[in-house]
Each structure stands twice: as structure tokens, then as C-alpha cells.
C-alpha positions in Angstrom: -134.4 35.8 117.1 -136.6 37.1 120.0 -135.9 39.6 122.4 -135.3 38.0 125.5 -136.2 41.0 127.7 -139.8 41.2 125.9 -140.2 37.2 127.0 -139.5 37.8 130.6 -142.1 40.7 130.8 -144.9 38.4 129.4 -143.8 34.6 129.1 -147.5 33.2 128.8 -148.0 35.5 125.6 -144.9 34.5 124.1 -145.4 30.8 124.9 -148.9 30.6 123.5 -148.1 32.7 120.4 -144.7 30.8 119.3 -146.7 27.3 120.2 -149.4 28.8 117.4 -146.4 28.7 114.9 -145.5 25.0 115.9 -142.5 26.1 118.0 -140.4 23.0 118.8 -139.0 24.8 121.9 -141.1 25.8 125.0 -140.5 29.2 126.0 -140.3 28.4 129.8 -137.2 26.4 129.2 -135.6 29.3 127.4 -136.5 31.4 130.7 -135.2 28.7 132.8 -131.8 29.0 131.0 -132.3 32.9 131.2 -133.0 32.5 135.1 -129.8 30.5 135.7 -127.8 32.7 133.6 -128.8 35.7 135.5 -127.8 34.0 138.8 -124.3 33.1 137.6 -123.9 36.6 136.5 -125.0 38.0 139.8 -122.5 35.8 141.6 -119.8 36.6 139.1 -120.3 40.3 139.6 -120.2 40.1 143.3 -117.1 37.9 143.4 -115.3 40.4 140.9 -116.6 43.1 143.3 -114.6 41.1 146.2 -112.0 40.7 144.3 -111.5 44.5 143.7 -111.9 45.4 147.2 -109.5 42.9 148.4 -106.8 43.5 145.8 -106.9 47.2 147.3 -106.5 45.8 150.8 -103.4 43.6 149.8 -102.0 46.8 148.1 -102.2 48.6 151.1 -100.9 46.0 153.3 -97.7 45.8 151.2 -97.4 49.4 151.6 -97.1 49.1 155.0 -94.9 46.0 155.0 -97.3 43.6 156.3 -97.7 39.9 155.4 -100.4 39.7 152.6 -99.4 35.8 151.5 -102.7 34.4 152.8 -104.6 37.0 151.2 -102.9 36.4 147.9 -103.4 32.8 148.2 -107.6 33.4 148.7 -107.3 35.8 146.0 -106.0 33.1 143.5 -108.6 30.9 144.7 -111.2 33.8 144.2 -109.8 34.1 140.7 -110.4 30.7 139.9 -113.8 30.5 141.0 -114.4 33.7 139.1 -113.1 32.0 135.7 -115.1 29.1 136.4 -118.4 31.1 136.9 -117.3 32.9 133.6 -117.2 29.6 131.7 -120.6 28.3 133.0 -121.8 31.7 132.0 -120.7 31.3 128.5 -122.1 27.6 128.3 -125.4 28.7 129.8 -125.5 31.7 127.1 -124.7 29.7 124.3 -127.3 26.8 125.2 -129.9 29.9 125.8 -129.0 31.5 122.1 -129.0 28.1 120.6 -132.8 27.5 121.9 -133.7 31.0 121.0 -132.7 30.1 117.5 -135.4 27.5 117.2 -138.0 29.9 118.3 -140.2 31.2 115.6 -140.8 34.9 115.4 -144.5 35.8 116.8 -147.3 36.9 114.6 -148.0 40.7 114.3 -151.3 41.6 115.8 -153.0 41.9 112.4 -152.2 38.4 111.4 -155.5 36.1 111.4 -155.9 33.3 113.9 -155.7 29.6 112.1 -153.6 26.5 111.9 -153.3 26.0 108.2 -153.4 27.3 104.8 -157.4 26.6 104.9 -157.4 29.7 107.3 -155.6 32.0 105.0 -157.5 35.2 104.1 -158.0 36.4 100.5 -157.3 40.0 100.8 -157.6 41.2 97.0 -158.4 39.5 93.7 -157.2 41.2 90.4 -158.2 40.3 86.8 -160.9 37.7 85.4 -159.7 33.9 85.2 -159.3 32.8 81.7 -162.1 30.5 80.4 -160.4 28.2 77.7 -162.8 27.2 74.7 -160.6 24.9 73.1 -158.6 21.7 74.4 -155.8 23.2 76.0 -152.6 21.4 77.5 -150.5 21.7 80.4 -147.2 23.7 80.5 -145.1 20.8 80.3 -146.5 19.2 77.3 -147.0 22.8 75.5 -143.2 23.6 76.3 -142.2 20.6 75.2 -144.1 20.7 71.9 -142.5 24.1 71.2 -139.2 23.3 72.2 -139.2 25.6 75.4 -138.2 23.2 78.1 -136.2 19.7 78.4 -136.9 18.0 81.5 -136.0 14.6 80.2 -132.1 15.8 79.6 -132.4 17.9 82.6 -133.0 15.0 84.7 -130.4 13.1 83.0 -127.4 15.5 83.9 -129.0 16.4 87.4 -131.9 14.3 88.4 -135.7 15.6 88.8 -136.3 19.0 89.7 -133.6 20.4 87.5 -135.1 21.8 84.1 -133.3 22.4 81.2 -134.7 25.7 79.2 -134.1 25.8 75.5 -134.0 28.0 72.4 -137.1 30.5 73.0 -137.6 29.0 76.2 -134.3 30.2 77.7 -134.9 33.4 76.0 -138.3 34.0 77.5 -136.9 32.8 81.1 -134.2 35.7 80.6 -136.4 38.1 79.4 -138.6 37.5 82.6 -135.6 38.0 84.6 -134.6 41.1 83.0 -137.9 43.0 82.8 -138.4 42.2 86.7 -134.8 43.8 87.5 -135.6 46.7 85.1 -139.0 47.3 86.7 -137.3 47.4 90.0 -134.8 49.7 89.2 -137.2 52.0 87.9 -138.8 51.7 91.2 -136.1 52.9 93.1 -134.1 49.5 94.0 -130.5 49.1 93.7 -129.4 45.9 92.0 -126.7 43.5 93.5 -125.4 40.3 92.3 -124.6 38.1 95.3 -122.7 35.1 95.9 -124.7 31.7 95.2 -122.7 30.1 98.2 -122.8 31.5 102.0 -121.5 30.5 105.3 -123.5 29.2 108.0 -123.3 32.4 110.0 -125.1 33.9 107.0 -127.8 31.3 106.8 -128.2 31.6 110.6 -128.7 35.3 110.4 -131.7 35.1 108.0 -133.2 32.0 110.0 -132.8 29.0 107.5 -130.5 27.5 110.2 -130.7 25.9 112.5 -134.0 24.8 112.1 -134.1 23.9 108.2 -130.7 22.5 107.3 -132.3 19.4 105.9 -133.7 21.4 103.2 -130.7 23.0 102.2 -127.7 21.7 99.7 -124.5 21.9 101.8 -121.2 21.9 100.3 -118.2 19.8 101.4 -117.7 19.7 105.3 -114.2 21.4 104.6 -115.9 24.6 103.2 -119.2 24.5 105.4 -120.9 26.4 102.8 -124.4 26.6 101.6 -126.2 27.1 98.3 -128.6 29.8 98.8 -132.4 28.9 98.9 -132.9 32.6 97.9 -131.2 35.8 97.3 -132.7 37.2 100.5 -129.9 35.3 102.4 -126.7 36.9 100.9 -128.5 40.3 100.4 -129.7 40.3 104.1 -126.3 39.6 105.3 -124.7 42.3 103.3 -125.2 44.3 106.3 -124.6 41.9 109.0 -122.8 43.3 112.0 -123.1 46.9 110.7 -125.1 50.1 111.5 -127.0 51.4 108.8 -127.5 55.3 108.8 -131.0 56.2 109.6 -131.0 58.7 106.5 -130.7 55.8 104.4 -133.7 53.8 105.4 -135.4 52.3 103.8 -132.8 50.8 102.1 -134.0 48.7 99.1 -132.1 46.2 97.1 -132.9 43.8 94.4 -131.0 40.8 93.2 -131.3 38.2 90.7 -130.4 34.2 91.7 -130.6 30.8 91.0 -132.3 29.2 94.1 -131.5 25.8 95.6 -133.8 23.8 97.6 -134.0 20.0 98.7 -137.8 20.3 99.1 -137.4 17.6 101.5 -141.0 17.9 102.5 -142.5 17.7 99.1 -142.9 14.1 99.0 -146.6 13.2 97.6 -146.8 16.8 96.3 -147.3 17.8 92.6 -143.7 18.1 91.1 -145.0 18.1 87.5 -142.9 20.1 85.2 -142.0 23.5 86.5 -144.3 23.4 89.7 -141.8 22.2 92.2 -138.0 22.5 91.5 -135.0 22.0 93.3 -133.2 24.9 91.1 -135.2 27.8 90.0 -134.6 31.2 89.1 -135.9 34.3 91.1 -135.5 38.0 91.5 -135.5 39.2 95.2 -136.4 42.2 96.6 -135.2 43.0 100.3 -136.0 46.1 102.4 -134.0 47.5 105.4 -136.6 49.5 107.0 -137.0 51.9 109.9 -139.0 49.9 112.6 -141.6 52.6 113.1 -142.5 52.4 109.0 -141.8 48.9 108.3 -145.6 48.0 107.8 -146.0 50.9 105.3 -143.1 49.2 103.6 -144.6 46.1 103.7 -147.6 47.2 101.6 -145.4 49.2 99.3 -143.1 46.0 98.8 -146.2 44.0 98.2 -147.5 46.2 95.8 -144.2 46.2 93.6 -144.7 42.5 93.1 -148.3 42.9 92.2 -147.7 45.6 89.6 -145.7 43.0 87.9 -148.4 40.7 87.7 -150.7 43.4 86.5 -148.3 44.3 83.7 -148.2 40.6 82.7 -151.8 40.8 82.7 -152.1 37.4 84.9 -155.0 37.2 87.2 -153.7 37.0 90.7 -155.2 37.4 94.3 -153.4 38.3 97.8 -153.7 36.3 100.7 -152.7 37.1 104.4 -151.4 34.0 105.7 -152.9 33.0 109.2 -150.6 32.4 112.3 -150.4 28.4 111.8 -149.5 28.9 108.1 -146.9 31.9 108.7 -143.2 31.3 107.9 -140.8 30.6 110.8 -139.2 33.9 110.8 -142.2 35.9 109.5 -144.1 38.6 111.8 -146.6 39.0 108.7 -146.9 37.7 105.2 -148.8 38.1 101.9 -148.9 35.5 99.3 -149.4 36.4 95.9 -150.9 33.8 93.7 -151.6 33.6 90.1 -154.3 31.4 88.4 -153.6 28.8 86.0 -156.4 27.8 84.1 -155.2 24.7 82.7 -154.2 23.5 86.4 -157.0 24.8 87.7 -155.6 26.3 90.5 -154.1 29.3 92.2 -150.1 29.1 92.3 -147.7 30.9 94.5 -145.4 33.3 92.8 -144.5 35.9 95.4 -144.3 35.7 99.4 -143.7 39.4 100.9 -142.7 39.2 104.6 -142.1 41.6 107.4 -139.6 40.2 109.7 -139.6 43.1 112.2 -136.5 42.9 114.2 -136.1 39.0 114.3 -133.7 38.8 111.5 -131.9 41.8 112.6 -131.0 40.5 115.8 -129.8 37.1 114.7 -127.5 39.3 111.9 -127.0 42.4 114.2 -127.9 44.8 111.8 -128.7 48.1 113.4 -129.5 51.9 112.9 -128.6 54.7 114.9 -132.3 56.1 115.6 -132.8 59.0 118.2 -129.1 58.6 119.3 -129.6 54.9 120.1 -128.2 52.2 118.2 -131.4 50.2 117.1 -132.1 47.1 115.4 -133.8 47.7 112.2 -136.7 45.8 110.5 -136.1 43.6 107.3 -138.5 42.8 104.9 -138.3 40.8 101.7 -140.4 39.4 98.7 -140.2 37.7 95.5 -140.2 39.9 92.6 -141.0 37.3 91.1 -140.3 33.7 91.1 -140.1 32.6 87.5 -141.3 28.8 87.4 -144.8 29.5 88.3 -145.1 32.6 86.3 -144.0 30.7 83.4 -146.6 28.0 84.0 -149.4 30.8 84.3 -148.1 32.3 81.0 -148.5 29.1 79.3 -152.1 28.6 80.6 -153.2 32.0 80.1 -151.4 32.7 76.8 -151.5 29.6 74.7 -153.8 29.7 71.7 -156.0 27.3 70.0 -153.6 26.6 66.9 -150.8 25.5 69.6 -148.8 28.8 69.9 -148.0 30.9 72.7 -148.4 34.6 72.7 -145.7 36.4 74.4 -147.1 39.2 76.9 -146.4 42.4 75.5 -144.4 43.8 78.1 -141.9 41.1 77.2 -141.7 41.4 73.5 -138.8 44.1 73.6 -136.9 41.6 75.4 -137.7 38.9 72.8 -136.7 41.2 69.4 -140.2 42.1 69.1 -141.6 38.6 68.8 -145.2 38.5 69.7 -145.9 34.8 69.5 -144.1 31.4 69.7 -145.2 28.9 66.9 -142.3 26.7 66.7 -138.7 26.5 68.0 -136.3 29.5 67.1 -133.1 31.2 68.0 
């Protein structure tokens, strides 16, 4: 959530910048509510001051034995007016907060201008895309031939977008997850296992609600719980309404979770195989960062994800998202995309974002810095999401004889197996 005081100082700037991210709320409407709220507060404070003064006069009159009945009646009327104004302040405050919840974060000054993904900037590339000199097949065909995936039975039990991994496919998926977690632990992250169901407050704290409710899986209204779209939600909310000691910053956590997304806006997009799912696996990295060092941490976070792709020997590129393609709560974001030669396209496998204090304001996460309770900065990134990594492995490691070579770093997690030639245990 944005700082209303900063909006007051430079409303036109905030209006222009939030509109670049497609804000559905006009900053001027927020400011109008803010002016109304402050006017009500001023009136309340004046009346409370008057009440205090009158109370003293009534007390003095009683001590002198004077009749204070009329003054007492006037005080009661004054108290009723104050209560009425307090309720009005609360109502306006709630309306203003709700509007601010729909206003996106503004982009960092280093973020490029642009209106769509076409304007994203490629910052770096690593590796050389593979040139395949045989008739390769897509990951769905390869995986089904080798018995790695069962999309048909997954659809039977849950509908499309819910894959089943089988045999060596299940082991390869588990190997990816375990290797990601082990790598993060060695890099200094603390692993947590979070709940997969979270409250509405948790979803609001990280910015999924209220804007993206249609994309979420919600449980029965009696519980009002949501299946998490990413481990970012429960992990960030671990420190909601808390003060983190400055000495602990940056606090770095990682977590594996299944992720659940309706993908309400995916109509017409490629949903074959593992490319776009309603349930998928991901290891998430979360930073609770010092405000003055969060952009250094952003580079370190992104580099951690890149090192995983380099160890897997998967060609990738880093993009800086332009303002028009930047996520709702992010101030800056790098996307990491791997190249899938059979698909003949780049596939996003990680988004590494700096939210600055946007989430921390919503979730009230602070640190005592310089003797003052200050909102910290939150960052997160996929480290990594497995489905498209699996697609990239199938594309980059399949052989002319129909087998699939296992990336070397994953072999210790596969009992030393170097290739999958047929289904095994």
C-alpha cells in the first residue's frame, strides 16, 4: 500500500505513475477522501478540546455549589456529536484504505517505460540455445512415451491443469525440489514449511486481495480461507504485525509449496502439458530487507535463481519488466526465462521482485532502524517454479534415441541414474 503522505506531497506524479500500471482507482479520489478524513479529524479534535475545557468548568462549578445542569446537558450533546464524528472518521478511513488497496505500487526510477511485454528489456543472456538435428518431440509427447506424466488421468480426477507425475517423472520432479532447497540452504536461506491455506488478511497483506480474488481458489465461506498461489503469501505473513530486529536484516527464507491458481485470464493461451497449470510446484525465496539495501538484495536474490539455471546448464535470459508489464505490487522485477528449443520460445521460470515497503505497509512489518520503527522492504523470487523447468529439461536433454538425459546436478537425487530410457521405479 502506498504512503498517503507521499501522495499528498506529489499527487500528479503518483497519479501518472499508477496509471502506467493500469490503476483502476484515480489517486485524486483517494486524496478527496483523505481531505474529508482530515477535516473530520480536525473537527473532532476541536470538539474534544472543547469538551475537556467544559468538563473543567463543570467541575469547578460543582465545587462552588453552582448549578451545572444546563452545562451537563450541553456536554452530553457534545459527546454525541463527537461519537457521530468518530464513526464518520472510521467509515471514511475504511473507504480510503479500501481504495488504496486497489492502487498499484509505483515503479522504481530505473524501470523502463513501456506498455506491454514487448517493451521489456533483455539485460543479459547466458548459454547458447540448443540446435536439434533430429526430429524432436514436445515435452508432453516425450513425457508420456517415457511414462513421466499422465495428463489424461490428472484431468479425470481434477480437470485440466492438474498433472500427475509418475515413476521416474515423479522422482525427477522431487529431485528438482530437493536440489533447489538444498542449494538455498547452502546459500544461507532458512527453510520453512508453510500452510497451504491462508486467511483473507494474509492474502491482503501481500497484495493478492482484493484485486485478484477471481484468480484464487477460495474454500467454503464458513472458513474464508484461500489456497495459496505461491509460498510468498504465507512466508511473508510470518512476520505480519511484527518488528524484526535490524541486526536480523536481511532475513532470508525459502519454502517449497504446491501453488494453486485459477488462471482466470488464460483463455486462448497455450495450456498444453505443463505450460500453464492450476496446480504446480515451486520453491520460493523471500527477503525481509533493510530499506537502504533492498536493491543490492534484489540483485543477490536474482543471481541465486540464475545460478540454479546455470548449474542445470539451461540457456536463459534476464529481462527487466517495463512499467506497463510490471506486477501490481512490485517496484521492480526481473524475469528469468529459459529457452525451450522444441517449443521455439522463451519460458518464464522465475520472477524476482522488489516490493519496497508496499507489502510491509499492508502487513505492518517493521524494523527499529535508527531508533524509529520503519517499514522494511520485502522481496521474493521463484527459485524455481518446476513445470517450465521440466519443459526446458525435456527440450534440452532429449536424445535422438528417445531417451532423456538427467542433468548432472540432479543425478545424486536419482540414485546416480544418468538417463531415462523407459519407465522405472
